Structures are given as C-alpha cells and as structure tokens.
mmCIF file of the N, C-alpha and C atoms, coordinates in Angstrom:
data_MODEL
# 
_entry.id   MODEL 
# 
loop_
_atom_site.group_PDB 
_atom_site.id 
_atom_site.type_symbol 
_atom_site.label_atom_id 
_atom_site.label_alt_id 
_atom_site.label_comp_id 
_atom_site.label_asym_id 
_atom_site.label_entity_id 
_atom_site.label_seq_id 
_atom_site.pdbx_PDB_ins_code 
_atom_site.Cartn_x 
_atom_site.Cartn_y 
_atom_site.Cartn_z 
_atom_site.occupancy 
_atom_site.B_iso_or_equiv 
_atom_site.pdbx_formal_charge 
_atom_site.auth_seq_id 
_atom_site.auth_comp_id 
_atom_site.auth_asym_id 
_atom_site.auth_atom_id 
_atom_site.pdbx_PDB_model_num 
ATOM 1   N N  . MET A 1 1  ? -3.625  13.626 -4.595  1.00 0.00 ? 1  MET A N  1 
ATOM 2   C CA . MET A 1 1  ? -4.403  14.656 -5.187  1.00 0.00 ? 1  MET A CA 1 
ATOM 3   C C  . MET A 1 1  ? -5.408  13.758 -5.667  1.00 0.00 ? 1  MET A C  1 
ATOM 4   N N  . LYS A 1 2  ? -6.456  13.632 -5.660  1.00 0.00 ? 2  LYS A N  1 
ATOM 5   C CA . LYS A 1 2  ? -7.737  13.125 -6.416  1.00 0.00 ? 2  LYS A CA 1 
ATOM 6   C C  . LYS A 1 2  ? -8.106  14.224 -7.556  1.00 0.00 ? 2  LYS A C  1 
ATOM 7   N N  . ARG A 1 3  ? -8.045  13.684 -8.558  1.00 0.00 ? 3  ARG A N  1 
ATOM 8   C CA . ARG A 1 3  ? -8.436  14.649 -9.853  1.00 0.00 ? 3  ARG A CA 1 
ATOM 9   C C  . ARG A 1 3  ? -10.100 14.182 -10.043 1.00 0.00 ? 3  ARG A C  1 
ATOM 10  N N  . VAL A 1 4  ? -10.935 15.227 -9.934  1.00 0.00 ? 4  VAL A N  1 
ATOM 11  C CA . VAL A 1 4  ? -12.826 14.976 -10.572 1.00 0.00 ? 4  VAL A CA 1 
ATOM 12  C C  . VAL A 1 4  ? -12.641 16.293 -11.726 1.00 0.00 ? 4  VAL A C  1 
ATOM 13  N N  . THR A 1 5  ? -13.131 15.113 -12.495 1.00 0.00 ? 5  THR A N  1 
ATOM 14  C CA . THR A 1 5  ? -13.863 15.862 -14.357 1.00 0.00 ? 5  THR A CA 1 
ATOM 15  C C  . THR A 1 5  ? -15.296 15.677 -14.314 1.00 0.00 ? 5  THR A C  1 
ATOM 16  N N  . VAL A 1 6  ? -15.467 16.980 -14.439 1.00 0.00 ? 6  VAL A N  1 
ATOM 17  C CA . VAL A 1 6  ? -17.006 16.939 -14.917 1.00 0.00 ? 6  VAL A CA 1 
ATOM 18  C C  . VAL A 1 6  ? -17.349 17.848 -15.888 1.00 0.00 ? 6  VAL A C  1 
ATOM 19  N N  . THR A 1 7  ? -18.179 17.135 -16.735 1.00 0.00 ? 7  THR A N  1 
ATOM 20  C CA . THR A 1 7  ? -18.381 17.749 -18.019 1.00 0.00 ? 7  THR A CA 1 
ATOM 21  C C  . THR A 1 7  ? -19.665 18.468 -17.847 1.00 0.00 ? 7  THR A C  1 
ATOM 22  N N  . ALA A 1 8  ? -19.790 19.751 -18.896 1.00 0.00 ? 8  ALA A N  1 
ATOM 23  C CA . ALA A 1 8  ? -21.265 20.505 -18.735 1.00 0.00 ? 8  ALA A CA 1 
ATOM 24  C C  . ALA A 1 8  ? -22.686 19.366 -18.335 1.00 0.00 ? 8  ALA A C  1 
ATOM 25  N N  . GLU A 1 9  ? -22.485 18.393 -19.548 1.00 0.00 ? 9  GLU A N  1 
ATOM 26  C CA . GLU A 1 9  ? -23.246 17.616 -19.402 1.00 0.00 ? 9  GLU A CA 1 
ATOM 27  C C  . GLU A 1 9  ? -23.861 17.045 -18.294 1.00 0.00 ? 9  GLU A C  1 
ATOM 28  N N  . GLN A 1 10 ? -22.695 17.306 -17.318 1.00 0.00 ? 10 GLN A N  1 
ATOM 29  C CA . GLN A 1 10 ? -22.860 16.275 -16.083 1.00 0.00 ? 10 GLN A CA 1 
ATOM 30  C C  . GLN A 1 10 ? -23.179 17.363 -14.533 1.00 0.00 ? 10 GLN A C  1 
ATOM 31  N N  . CYS A 1 11 ? -22.978 18.846 -15.394 1.00 0.00 ? 11 CYS A N  1 
ATOM 32  C CA . CYS A 1 11 ? -23.670 20.137 -14.091 1.00 0.00 ? 11 CYS A CA 1 
ATOM 33  C C  . CYS A 1 11 ? -24.512 20.167 -14.429 1.00 0.00 ? 11 CYS A C  1 
ATOM 34  N N  . PRO A 1 12 ? -25.713 20.041 -13.077 1.00 0.00 ? 12 PRO A N  1 
ATOM 35  C CA . PRO A 1 12 ? -26.423 19.891 -12.996 1.00 0.00 ? 12 PRO A CA 1 
ATOM 36  C C  . PRO A 1 12 ? -27.743 21.580 -13.530 1.00 0.00 ? 12 PRO A C  1 
ATOM 37  N N  . ARG A 1 13 ? -26.407 22.460 -13.591 1.00 0.00 ? 13 ARG A N  1 
ATOM 38  C CA . ARG A 1 13 ? -26.899 23.993 -13.678 1.00 0.00 ? 13 ARG A CA 1 
ATOM 39  C C  . ARG A 1 13 ? -26.849 24.512 -15.147 1.00 0.00 ? 13 ARG A C  1 
ATOM 40  N N  . ILE A 1 14 ? -26.516 23.468 -15.793 1.00 0.00 ? 14 ILE A N  1 
ATOM 41  C CA . ILE A 1 14 ? -26.503 23.905 -17.362 1.00 0.00 ? 14 ILE A CA 1 
ATOM 42  C C  . ILE A 1 14 ? -27.331 23.332 -17.671 1.00 0.00 ? 14 ILE A C  1 
ATOM 43  N N  . SER A 1 15 ? -28.514 23.437 -18.592 1.00 0.00 ? 15 SER A N  1 
ATOM 44  C CA . SER A 1 15 ? -29.526 22.787 -19.018 1.00 0.00 ? 15 SER A CA 1 
ATOM 45  C C  . SER A 1 15 ? -29.240 21.782 -20.549 1.00 0.00 ? 15 SER A C  1 
ATOM 46  N N  . LYS A 1 16 ? -29.496 21.098 -20.432 1.00 0.00 ? 16 LYS A N  1 
ATOM 47  C CA . LYS A 1 16 ? -29.910 19.940 -21.993 1.00 0.00 ? 16 LYS A CA 1 
ATOM 48  C C  . LYS A 1 16 ? -30.193 21.299 -23.282 1.00 0.00 ? 16 LYS A C  1 
ATOM 49  N N  . ALA A 1 17 ? -31.377 22.038 -22.829 1.00 0.00 ? 17 ALA A N  1 
ATOM 50  C CA . ALA A 1 17 ? -31.255 22.869 -23.990 1.00 0.00 ? 17 ALA A CA 1 
ATOM 51  C C  . ALA A 1 17 ? -29.640 23.809 -24.608 1.00 0.00 ? 17 ALA A C  1 
ATOM 52  N N  . PHE A 1 18 ? -29.851 24.427 -23.695 1.00 0.00 ? 18 PHE A N  1 
ATOM 53  C CA . PHE A 1 18 ? -28.270 25.021 -23.772 1.00 0.00 ? 18 PHE A CA 1 
ATOM 54  C C  . PHE A 1 18 ? -27.152 24.239 -24.503 1.00 0.00 ? 18 PHE A C  1 
ATOM 55  N N  . LEU A 1 19 ? -27.203 22.966 -24.357 1.00 0.00 ? 19 LEU A N  1 
ATOM 56  C CA . LEU A 1 19 ? -26.157 22.027 -24.697 1.00 0.00 ? 19 LEU A CA 1 
ATOM 57  C C  . LEU A 1 19 ? -26.516 21.755 -25.858 1.00 0.00 ? 19 LEU A C  1 
ATOM 58  N N  . GLU A 1 20 ? -27.722 21.382 -26.228 1.00 0.00 ? 20 GLU A N  1 
ATOM 59  C CA . GLU A 1 20 ? -27.864 21.135 -27.616 1.00 0.00 ? 20 GLU A CA 1 
ATOM 60  C C  . GLU A 1 20 ? -27.767 22.573 -28.443 1.00 0.00 ? 20 GLU A C  1 
ATOM 61  N N  . GLU A 1 21 ? -28.198 23.808 -28.175 1.00 0.00 ? 21 GLU A N  1 
ATOM 62  C CA . GLU A 1 21 ? -28.155 24.619 -29.129 1.00 0.00 ? 21 GLU A CA 1 
ATOM 63  C C  . GLU A 1 21 ? -26.641 24.839 -29.063 1.00 0.00 ? 21 GLU A C  1 
ATOM 64  N N  . ARG A 1 22 ? -25.846 24.880 -28.124 1.00 0.00 ? 22 ARG A N  1 
ATOM 65  C CA . ARG A 1 22 ? -24.121 24.854 -28.232 1.00 0.00 ? 22 ARG A CA 1 
ATOM 66  C C  . ARG A 1 22 ? -23.719 24.043 -29.493 1.00 0.00 ? 22 ARG A C  1 
ATOM 67  N N  . LYS A 1 23 ? -24.180 22.902 -29.178 1.00 0.00 ? 23 LYS A N  1 
ATOM 68  C CA . LYS A 1 23 ? -24.049 21.920 -30.790 1.00 0.00 ? 23 LYS A CA 1 
ATOM 69  C C  . LYS A 1 23 ? -23.842 22.545 -32.265 1.00 0.00 ? 23 LYS A C  1 
ATOM 70  N N  . SER A 1 24 ? -24.383 23.204 -32.341 1.00 0.00 ? 24 SER A N  1 
ATOM 71  C CA . SER A 1 24 ? -23.828 24.104 -33.186 1.00 0.00 ? 24 SER A CA 1 
ATOM 72  C C  . SER A 1 24 ? -22.829 24.433 -33.708 1.00 0.00 ? 24 SER A C  1 
ATOM 73  N N  . ILE A 1 25 ? -21.791 24.426 -33.027 1.00 0.00 ? 25 ILE A N  1 
ATOM 74  C CA . ILE A 1 25 ? -20.417 24.899 -32.834 1.00 0.00 ? 25 ILE A CA 1 
ATOM 75  C C  . ILE A 1 25 ? -19.445 24.006 -33.832 1.00 0.00 ? 25 ILE A C  1 
ATOM 76  N N  . GLY A 1 26 ? -20.273 22.657 -33.752 1.00 0.00 ? 26 GLY A N  1 
ATOM 77  C CA . GLY A 1 26 ? -19.223 21.770 -34.155 1.00 0.00 ? 26 GLY A CA 1 
ATOM 78  C C  . GLY A 1 26 ? -18.656 20.683 -32.926 1.00 0.00 ? 26 GLY A C  1 
ATOM 79  N N  . GLU A 1 27 ? -18.441 20.055 -33.201 1.00 0.00 ? 27 GLU A N  1 
ATOM 80  C CA . GLU A 1 27 ? -18.429 18.295 -32.535 1.00 0.00 ? 27 GLU A CA 1 
ATOM 81  C C  . GLU A 1 27 ? -17.313 18.611 -31.599 1.00 0.00 ? 27 GLU A C  1 
ATOM 82  N N  . TRP A 1 28 ? -16.262 19.173 -32.665 1.00 0.00 ? 28 TRP A N  1 
ATOM 83  C CA . TRP A 1 28 ? -14.834 19.541 -32.093 1.00 0.00 ? 28 TRP A CA 1 
ATOM 84  C C  . TRP A 1 28 ? -14.325 20.698 -30.962 1.00 0.00 ? 28 TRP A C  1 
ATOM 85  N N  . TRP A 1 29 ? -15.597 21.318 -31.580 1.00 0.00 ? 29 TRP A N  1 
ATOM 86  C CA . TRP A 1 29 ? -15.463 22.293 -30.693 1.00 0.00 ? 29 TRP A CA 1 
ATOM 87  C C  . TRP A 1 29 ? -16.765 22.659 -29.345 1.00 0.00 ? 29 TRP A C  1 
ATOM 88  N N  . PHE A 1 30 ? -17.350 21.603 -29.392 1.00 0.00 ? 30 PHE A N  1 
ATOM 89  C CA . PHE A 1 30 ? -18.490 21.581 -28.722 1.00 0.00 ? 30 PHE A CA 1 
ATOM 90  C C  . PHE A 1 30 ? -17.756 19.846 -27.330 1.00 0.00 ? 30 PHE A C  1 
ATOM 91  N N  . ARG A 1 31 ? -16.388 19.792 -27.980 1.00 0.00 ? 31 ARG A N  1 
ATOM 92  C CA . ARG A 1 31 ? -15.940 18.772 -27.097 1.00 0.00 ? 31 ARG A CA 1 
ATOM 93  C C  . ARG A 1 31 ? -15.095 19.520 -26.722 1.00 0.00 ? 31 ARG A C  1 
ATOM 94  N N  . GLN A 1 32 ? -14.282 20.282 -26.865 1.00 0.00 ? 32 GLN A N  1 
ATOM 95  C CA . GLN A 1 32 ? -13.272 20.833 -26.551 1.00 0.00 ? 32 GLN A CA 1 
ATOM 96  C C  . GLN A 1 32 ? -13.700 21.995 -24.996 1.00 0.00 ? 32 GLN A C  1 
ATOM 97  N N  . GLU A 1 33 ? -14.961 22.611 -25.781 1.00 0.00 ? 33 GLU A N  1 
ATOM 98  C CA . GLU A 1 33 ? -15.533 23.396 -24.882 1.00 0.00 ? 33 GLU A CA 1 
ATOM 99  C C  . GLU A 1 33 ? -16.182 23.473 -24.042 1.00 0.00 ? 33 GLU A C  1 
ATOM 100 N N  . TYR A 1 34 ? -16.789 22.254 -24.138 1.00 0.00 ? 34 TYR A N  1 
ATOM 101 C CA . TYR A 1 34 ? -18.179 21.616 -22.938 1.00 0.00 ? 34 TYR A CA 1 
ATOM 102 C C  . TYR A 1 34 ? -18.097 20.083 -22.533 1.00 0.00 ? 34 TYR A C  1 
ATOM 103 N N  . GLY A 1 35 ? -17.228 19.018 -23.061 1.00 0.00 ? 35 GLY A N  1 
ATOM 104 C CA . GLY A 1 35 ? -16.891 17.963 -22.955 1.00 0.00 ? 35 GLY A CA 1 
ATOM 105 C C  . GLY A 1 35 ? -15.652 17.616 -22.080 1.00 0.00 ? 35 GLY A C  1 
ATOM 106 N N  . TYR A 1 36 ? -14.799 18.918 -21.421 1.00 0.00 ? 36 TYR A N  1 
ATOM 107 C CA . TYR A 1 36 ? -13.050 18.670 -20.836 1.00 0.00 ? 36 TYR A CA 1 
ATOM 108 C C  . TYR A 1 36 ? -12.659 17.680 -21.476 1.00 0.00 ? 36 TYR A C  1 
ATOM 109 N N  . GLU A 1 37 ? -12.455 17.923 -22.607 1.00 0.00 ? 37 GLU A N  1 
ATOM 110 C CA . GLU A 1 37 ? -11.433 17.301 -23.734 1.00 0.00 ? 37 GLU A CA 1 
ATOM 111 C C  . GLU A 1 37 ? -10.580 18.184 -24.612 1.00 0.00 ? 37 GLU A C  1 
ATOM 112 N N  . PHE A 1 38 ? -9.238  18.083 -23.702 1.00 0.00 ? 38 PHE A N  1 
ATOM 113 C CA . PHE A 1 38 ? -8.172  18.864 -24.755 1.00 0.00 ? 38 PHE A CA 1 
ATOM 114 C C  . PHE A 1 38 ? -7.367  18.028 -26.105 1.00 0.00 ? 38 PHE A C  1 
ATOM 115 N N  . MET A 1 39 ? -8.283  18.799 -27.196 1.00 0.00 ? 39 MET A N  1 
ATOM 116 C CA . MET A 1 39 ? -7.462  17.822 -28.186 1.00 0.00 ? 39 MET A CA 1 
ATOM 117 C C  . MET A 1 39 ? -6.598  18.290 -29.112 1.00 0.00 ? 39 MET A C  1 
ATOM 118 N N  . GLU A 1 40 ? -5.807  18.109 -29.818 1.00 0.00 ? 40 GLU A N  1 
ATOM 119 C CA . GLU A 1 40 ? -4.974  19.168 -30.754 1.00 0.00 ? 40 GLU A CA 1 
ATOM 120 C C  . GLU A 1 40 ? -5.637  19.676 -32.190 1.00 0.00 ? 40 GLU A C  1 
ATOM 121 N N  . ILE A 1 41 ? -5.405  20.591 -32.387 1.00 0.00 ? 41 ILE A N  1 
ATOM 122 C CA . ILE A 1 41 ? -5.753  21.145 -33.927 1.00 0.00 ? 41 ILE A CA 1 
ATOM 123 C C  . ILE A 1 41 ? -5.900  20.153 -34.896 1.00 0.00 ? 41 ILE A C  1 
ATOM 124 N N  . VAL A 1 42 ? -6.174  19.999 -35.897 1.00 0.00 ? 42 VAL A N  1 
ATOM 125 C CA . VAL A 1 42 ? -6.119  19.952 -37.146 1.00 0.00 ? 42 VAL A CA 1 
ATOM 126 C C  . VAL A 1 42 ? -5.099  20.041 -37.907 1.00 0.00 ? 42 VAL A C  1 
ATOM 127 N N  . ASP A 1 43 ? -4.594  21.574 -37.459 1.00 0.00 ? 43 ASP A N  1 
ATOM 128 C CA . ASP A 1 43 ? -3.872  22.005 -38.514 1.00 0.00 ? 43 ASP A CA 1 
ATOM 129 C C  . ASP A 1 43 ? -2.787  22.771 -38.107 1.00 0.00 ? 43 ASP A C  1 
ATOM 130 N N  . ALA A 1 44 ? -2.251  21.554 -36.890 1.00 0.00 ? 44 ALA A N  1 
ATOM 131 C CA . ALA A 1 44 ? -1.538  22.478 -36.267 1.00 0.00 ? 44 ALA A CA 1 
ATOM 132 C C  . ALA A 1 44 ? -0.206  21.605 -36.690 1.00 0.00 ? 44 ALA A C  1 
ATOM 133 N N  . VAL A 1 45 ? 0.757   22.201 -36.875 1.00 0.00 ? 45 VAL A N  1 
ATOM 134 C CA . VAL A 1 45 ? 2.256   21.835 -37.348 1.00 0.00 ? 45 VAL A CA 1 
ATOM 135 C C  . VAL A 1 45 ? 2.811   20.882 -36.573 1.00 0.00 ? 45 VAL A C  1 
ATOM 136 N N  . PHE A 1 46 ? 3.019   20.470 -35.304 1.00 0.00 ? 46 PHE A N  1 
ATOM 137 C CA . PHE A 1 46 ? 3.597   19.545 -34.926 1.00 0.00 ? 46 PHE A CA 1 
ATOM 138 C C  . PHE A 1 46 ? 2.133   19.067 -33.540 1.00 0.00 ? 46 PHE A C  1 
ATOM 139 N N  . THR A 1 47 ? 2.440   17.745 -33.991 1.00 0.00 ? 47 THR A N  1 
ATOM 140 C CA . THR A 1 47 ? 1.815   16.728 -32.918 1.00 0.00 ? 47 THR A CA 1 
ATOM 141 C C  . THR A 1 47 ? 1.625   16.647 -31.507 1.00 0.00 ? 47 THR A C  1 
ATOM 142 N N  . TYR A 1 48 ? 1.096   16.498 -30.719 1.00 0.00 ? 48 TYR A N  1 
ATOM 143 C CA . TYR A 1 48 ? 1.716   15.990 -29.077 1.00 0.00 ? 48 TYR A CA 1 
ATOM 144 C C  . TYR A 1 48 ? 2.402   14.935 -29.004 1.00 0.00 ? 48 TYR A C  1 
ATOM 145 N N  . ASP A 1 49 ? 2.474   14.036 -29.881 1.00 0.00 ? 49 ASP A N  1 
ATOM 146 C CA . ASP A 1 49 ? 3.243   13.011 -30.010 1.00 0.00 ? 49 ASP A CA 1 
ATOM 147 C C  . ASP A 1 49 ? 4.471   13.016 -30.818 1.00 0.00 ? 49 ASP A C  1 
ATOM 148 N N  . MET A 1 50 ? 4.986   14.142 -31.276 1.00 0.00 ? 50 MET A N  1 
ATOM 149 C CA . MET A 1 50 ? 6.446   14.941 -31.901 1.00 0.00 ? 50 MET A CA 1 
ATOM 150 C C  . MET A 1 50 ? 6.445   15.614 -30.723 1.00 0.00 ? 50 MET A C  1 
ATOM 151 N N  . VAL A 1 51 ? 5.984   16.443 -30.480 1.00 0.00 ? 51 VAL A N  1 
ATOM 152 C CA . VAL A 1 51 ? 6.745   17.353 -29.261 1.00 0.00 ? 51 VAL A CA 1 
ATOM 153 C C  . VAL A 1 51 ? 7.189   16.725 -27.893 1.00 0.00 ? 51 VAL A C  1 
ATOM 154 N N  . ALA A 1 52 ? 6.544   15.472 -27.298 1.00 0.00 ? 52 ALA A N  1 
ATOM 155 C CA . ALA A 1 52 ? 6.744   15.011 -26.568 1.00 0.00 ? 52 ALA A CA 1 
ATOM 156 C C  . ALA A 1 52 ? 8.111   13.978 -26.892 1.00 0.00 ? 52 ALA A C  1 
ATOM 157 N N  . ALA A 1 53 ? 8.236   13.758 -28.227 1.00 0.00 ? 53 ALA A N  1 
ATOM 158 C CA . ALA A 1 53 ? 9.207   12.978 -28.685 1.00 0.00 ? 53 ALA A CA 1 
ATOM 159 C C  . ALA A 1 53 ? 10.583  13.571 -28.869 1.00 0.00 ? 53 ALA A C  1 
ATOM 160 N N  . SER A 1 54 ? 10.540  14.661 -29.043 1.00 0.00 ? 54 SER A N  1 
ATOM 161 C CA . SER A 1 54 ? 11.342  15.450 -29.398 1.00 0.00 ? 54 SER A CA 1 
ATOM 162 C C  . SER A 1 54 ? 12.271  15.705 -27.926 1.00 0.00 ? 54 SER A C  1 
ATOM 163 N N  . MET A 1 55 ? 11.476  15.456 -27.158 1.00 0.00 ? 55 MET A N  1 
ATOM 164 C CA . MET A 1 55 ? 12.059  16.192 -25.611 1.00 0.00 ? 55 MET A CA 1 
ATOM 165 C C  . MET A 1 55 ? 12.812  14.476 -24.863 1.00 0.00 ? 55 MET A C  1 
ATOM 166 N N  . SER A 1 56 ? 14.779  15.001 -23.829 1.00 0.00 ? 56 SER A N  1 
ATOM 167 C CA . SER A 1 56 ? 14.916  13.443 -23.497 1.00 0.00 ? 56 SER A CA 1 
ATOM 168 C C  . SER A 1 56 ? 15.650  13.970 -22.031 1.00 0.00 ? 56 SER A C  1 
ATOM 169 N N  . ASP A 1 57 ? 15.568  13.390 -21.361 1.00 0.00 ? 57 ASP A N  1 
ATOM 170 C CA . ASP A 1 57 ? 16.000  14.182 -20.335 1.00 0.00 ? 57 ASP A CA 1 
ATOM 171 C C  . ASP A 1 57 ? 18.136  13.421 -20.166 1.00 0.00 ? 57 ASP A C  1 
ATOM 172 N N  . GLU A 1 58 ? 18.163  12.445 -20.915 1.00 0.00 ? 58 GLU A N  1 
ATOM 173 C CA . GLU A 1 58 ? 19.204  12.000 -21.331 1.00 0.00 ? 58 GLU A CA 1 
ATOM 174 C C  . GLU A 1 58 ? 20.057  12.668 -22.376 1.00 0.00 ? 58 GLU A C  1 
ATOM 175 N N  . ILE A 1 59 ? 19.865  13.730 -22.566 1.00 0.00 ? 59 ILE A N  1 
ATOM 176 C CA . ILE A 1 59 ? 20.165  14.831 -23.589 1.00 0.00 ? 59 ILE A CA 1 
ATOM 177 C C  . ILE A 1 59 ? 20.617  15.834 -22.542 1.00 0.00 ? 59 ILE A C  1 
ATOM 178 N N  . LYS A 1 60 ? 22.067  16.379 -22.389 1.00 0.00 ? 60 LYS A N  1 
ATOM 179 C CA . LYS A 1 60 ? 22.598  17.671 -21.620 1.00 0.00 ? 60 LYS A CA 1 
ATOM 180 C C  . LYS A 1 60 ? 22.607  18.999 -22.518 1.00 0.00 ? 60 LYS A C  1 
ATOM 181 N N  . PRO A 1 61 ? 21.572  19.649 -21.833 1.00 0.00 ? 61 PRO A N  1 
ATOM 182 C CA . PRO A 1 61 ? 21.626  20.870 -21.977 1.00 0.00 ? 61 PRO A CA 1 
ATOM 183 C C  . PRO A 1 61 ? 22.335  21.515 -22.825 1.00 0.00 ? 61 PRO A C  1 
ATOM 184 N N  . LEU A 1 62 ? 22.859  22.923 -23.693 1.00 0.00 ? 62 LEU A N  1 
ATOM 185 C CA . LEU A 1 62 ? 23.974  23.281 -24.458 1.00 0.00 ? 62 LEU A CA 1 
ATOM 186 C C  . LEU A 1 62 ? 24.462  24.075 -23.784 1.00 0.00 ? 62 LEU A C  1 
ATOM 187 N N  . PHE A 1 63 ? 23.817  25.044 -22.271 1.00 0.00 ? 63 PHE A N  1 
ATOM 188 C CA . PHE A 1 63 ? 24.226  26.026 -21.478 1.00 0.00 ? 63 PHE A CA 1 
ATOM 189 C C  . PHE A 1 63 ? 23.062  25.896 -20.353 1.00 0.00 ? 63 PHE A C  1 
ATOM 190 N N  . GLU A 1 64 ? 23.701  25.908 -18.822 1.00 0.00 ? 64 GLU A N  1 
ATOM 191 C CA . GLU A 1 64 ? 22.861  25.924 -17.628 1.00 0.00 ? 64 GLU A CA 1 
ATOM 192 C C  . GLU A 1 64 ? 22.037  27.166 -17.883 1.00 0.00 ? 64 GLU A C  1 
ATOM 193 N N  . MET A 1 65 ? 20.688  26.895 -16.757 1.00 0.00 ? 65 MET A N  1 
ATOM 194 C CA . MET A 1 65 ? 19.723  27.577 -16.580 1.00 0.00 ? 65 MET A CA 1 
ATOM 195 C C  . MET A 1 65 ? 20.157  28.149 -15.137 1.00 0.00 ? 65 MET A C  1 
ATOM 196 N N  . MET A 1 66 ? 19.922  30.026 -15.518 1.00 0.00 ? 66 MET A N  1 
ATOM 197 C CA . MET A 1 66 ? 20.143  30.695 -14.247 1.00 0.00 ? 66 MET A CA 1 
ATOM 198 C C  . MET A 1 66 ? 18.513  30.711 -13.266 1.00 0.00 ? 66 MET A C  1 
# 
C-alpha cells in the first residue's frame, strides 16, 4: 500500500490567504494542524523515544491477555 501525504499548502482547495491567516496560531500548531506533522508536545512527561525504549519483545508479560 502506497502512503500519500498532502499538506494544506499542497491542497488547491485551501487558499494561500487562509493559510497565512492561520499562521497566527504559531509555527508549532500550524505545522501540526496544516502541515501533516505529528510532533511531541513540549511539556510532555515522557518523550516518544522514552516510551518506545520502554517496550521490548524479549520480556514476557506478567500474565496472559485474553
């Protein structure tokens, strides 16, 4: 399956004026909402890398899942 990514700036139905107005929400929010970027929040307790590092297929679960 081929993955297709289209940002708001690449969509012909969304005007450049609309996007310029939306930039007033700040770069981080704009990229998250209109740039097809999913970023970590700055005040998160755990980063994505920390959570990913905590998982392992080598450790057996304490009990079986049903």
